[in-house]
C-alpha positions as CSV (number, residue, x, y, z in Angstrom):
1,X,0.1,0.0,0.0
2,X,2.7,2.4,0.8
3,X,4.2,2.2,-2.7
4,X,1.2,3.3,-4.3
5,X,0.7,6.7,-2.1
6,X,1.5,9.4,-4.5
7,X,2.5,13.1,-3.8
8,X,3.8,12.2,-0.2
9,X,7.7,12.9,0.7
10,X,10.3,9.6,1.7
11,X,9.3,10.6,5.2
12,X,5.6,10.5,5.2
13,X,5.9,7.3,2.7
14,X,8.0,5.0,4.3
15,X,9.3,6.3,7.8
16,X,6.5,7.3,9.4
17,X,4.6,3.6,8.6
18,X,7.6,1.7,10.0
19,X,8.1,4.0,13.0
20,X,4.4,3.4,13.8
21,X,4.9,-0.5,13.4
22,X,8.0,-0.5,15.7
23,X,6.4,1.6,18.3
24,X,3.4,-0.4,18.5
25,X,5.3,-3.4,19.0
26,X,7.2,-1.8,21.6
27,X,4.1,-0.8,23.4
28,X,3.2,-4.4,23.5
29,X,6.5,-5.4,24.9
30,X,6.4,-2.9,27.7
31,X,2.8,-3.9,28.6
32,X,3.6,-7.5,28.8
33,X,6.6,-6.7,30.8
34,X,4.6,-4.3,33.3
35,X,1.2,-6.3,33.6
36,X,2.3,-10.1,32.7
37,X,1.2,-12.0,29.8
38,X,-2.0,-13.2,31.5
39,X,-3.5,-10.0,31.4
40,X,-2.7,-9.0,28.1
41,X,-4.1,-12.5,27.0
42,X,-7.2,-11.6,28.9
43,X,-7.4,-8.1,27.1
44,X,-6.6,-9.5,23.8
45,X,-9.8,-12.1,24.4
46,X,-12.0,-9.4,25.3
47,X,-10.9,-7.4,22.4
48,X,-11.7,-10.2,20.1
49,X,-14.9,-10.8,21.7
50,X,-16.0,-7.0,21.5
51,X,-14.9,-7.1,17.6
52,X,-17.1,-10.3,17.0
53,X,-19.9,-8.8,18.5
54,X,-19.8,-5.7,16.6
55,X,-19.3,-7.7,13.5
56,X,-22.7,-9.5,13.9
57,X,-24.5,-6.6,14.7
58,X,-23.0,-4.6,11.7
59,X,-23.6,-7.5,9.3
60,X,-27.3,-8.4,10.9
61,X,-28.6,-4.9,10.3
62,X,-28.4,-4.6,6.6
63,X,-31.5,-3.7,5.0
64,X,-32.0,-3.5,1.3
65,X,-32.7,-0.2,-0.2
66,X,-35.0,0.4,-2.8
């Protein structure tokens, strides 16, 4: 996706997306160190549950328009 972006400079096209991924991985690592793997795993399970429920309600409320 980042290769298809036109009109952006090198910093915004390459460095920012990779820095965001590295920073996210660091935050996950820091969370595991401070709270433990069990707490992080429970939060992940809760997150997946909320996403699945949201997808069910989103797909269940489709109405055909005329």
